[in-house]
N, C-alpha and C positions, 0 to 999 in steps of 0.2 A: 507341133510346134510350139518352142518355147524362145520369146524373142531375144534376136542373138546369139539362137544357140541352133546348129543345123540337129535333124531329129534325130534321133536313135534306129538305125537303119534306113533303106532309101537310098538312093546315090541323089547326085550333085552333077548336073550335066550343065557344063558351056557350051552350047551349039556355034561353029563356025568360029571357033575361038573369041575366049571371051576374059574380061579383064573383071576379076570378084573386087572392087574398091572395098578397100575398110574404114568408111568412117564413122564407125562407134565406137565409142571406149574401147570396148570387147567384143571381140568373134571369135566364140565357144566350138570345136568341132568335140564330141562326145562319142566315140566310135565304142560299141560295143563288143565284147569278146569276140574274137573268131570274124568280124566283121572287119571293112577294110573300105575306107571313101575315097578314089581316086580321083585327082581333079588334074585335069588338061592330059593328053598323050603324048608320045614321043616326037608323033610328024606332026604336033604344031607348040614346040616348044615356044614362040616367042611371042604368041595369043594365049595362051590359056596358064593366066598369071595371077599371083596376086598383087594388089598395091595399096598405097593408104592415098586418103585424101583430107584434105586439100595437098596440092603437090608439097607448099613448102615444109621444107624440115621442120621447123620449129614447132609446128602441126600436129604432127604425126609421132614426132617423143611419148601421146598419153596412147595411140593405139596399141591394143594387145592383141595377139591372135593365141589363142591358149588348147591347146591340145589333152583331152579329159580320156576316160574311159579307156580299157586294155585294149583295143583295139587297133588298127594302124592307119594312117592318115601319109596316100603316099601323092606326092607332088610330083609332076612331069615339065613345069613351066621355069620360067627363066626368072622369078621375083623376085631379084636384086634391088628394083624399085620400092620395094614394101619396108619402109624405116622406123616402124613401130616394136613391140617386146613380144618376143614370140616366148610362150611358156609351156615346156610339155612338162604335161604334170601328171601324165598315166599315158599306157601304150606308146607306142614307137612312129617317129614322124619319119619314113622317107623320101627321098631322094630319087627320082624312077629313072635316069640317066646321065650320061656324063655331060651332058648341057642344062639339068636343070641346076637352080638355084634360088636362095632365098637368103633375104636380106634379114637385118633387123639383130636387135641383142636377143641371144640364142640362151635362154636358162634349161637344163635338164636336171629334173627332177627324180628323186628316189623313185624307183622303179617305171622310168620313164628309158627312153633309147630314141637316138638320134643316128639313121643307118642309110643303108644305098649305096648310089654313086652319082657327086655333083659335087656343088658348095656350097658353102654356107658363108655369106659374103662380110659379113660384120664379126662382131665377137660371138664367141659362145663360154658360157660358163655351165659345166658339169660339176652338180651338187654328187654330196655322199652318196652313194647306192645309185645314183644315175650311169649310164652308158652310153658310149661312144662304139658303134659297130661298122665299118665299112661292109660292104656287099650288102646282100639279098635275103641271105640266110646262110644256116652254117656250111661250109665248102664252099662258100663264092667270093673269089677275090674281087677285090674292090678297094674304090678310092675317093674318098671325103675329103675335101677341100676345108681349109679355116680360114675364115677372111681374115680380119687385124688381129686377132687373139682368140688363145687359148689357154682357158685358166680351169685344172682343174681341184677342187677341195678333199685333203683327205679322202679318203673313200670314194672317192670316182672311180669308176671301171673304165676298161679299154680291155676290145677282145679281138685278137687280130687272127687269122687264116696262115697258116705257113707250108706250104710244100708244092707239091707237082699237082697239078692242074691241068686235066687234059694231054697231059704229056710234054708241058710245061715245067721243066723243073727251079727252081728257086723263084716261084712267083709268092705274092704275101699281099697281104693286108695295106693299104697305105693311106697314112692323114697326112698330109699334104697342108703344112701352117705358112702364110703369106705373112705373118707378125709373128707378135712375141710367143712361148707358149711358157705356160706354169705348170708342170705337173706333178710337184713334192708332195709327196703319200699317196698318188693313185694307184689301184692294183693294177695291174695287166696282164692278160688271161691270152696263152698262145697255145692254139690248137691246132698240130701237125693236121697236114689231112692230106688224101693220099690219092 
């Protein structure tokens, strides 16, 4: 155990619904390659959440939720109340279902990925080499929502699956942006799936 860091391996359990309150400047999940930390469950989306403390928006601007290591951080909760920053420095953050969400200004750095299904409720910034990939795996059609803005630097990447899945022709991954989108210089990968 390292203060303010999740240990390598093991699990994080929040029984009977829990709110992981982040009241420290930096909270880091370092997940080893081939490993996954799951926060919450699809059956308890409302209670299994991240939040910043205190509740004042001005106090939350300095909070940082940091994802390191090449493993996955899978979030099932409705964490729109998180108001700090999210730094995806390596590996993947996945939203685990269509009701899952994560607030805060999110930066996706080189060799890091945002994926799954759900909504990122504030700004998302994709740096060169960072990747946005709706769905959970190659060939899995998914929809990711982006909040107030989506900004992709030159060299940022997006991957979309296109094609017939389970007999539904014309289906494709989607990104829905509720605000502005700047994608100049981004690289788009379109993958035909059967």
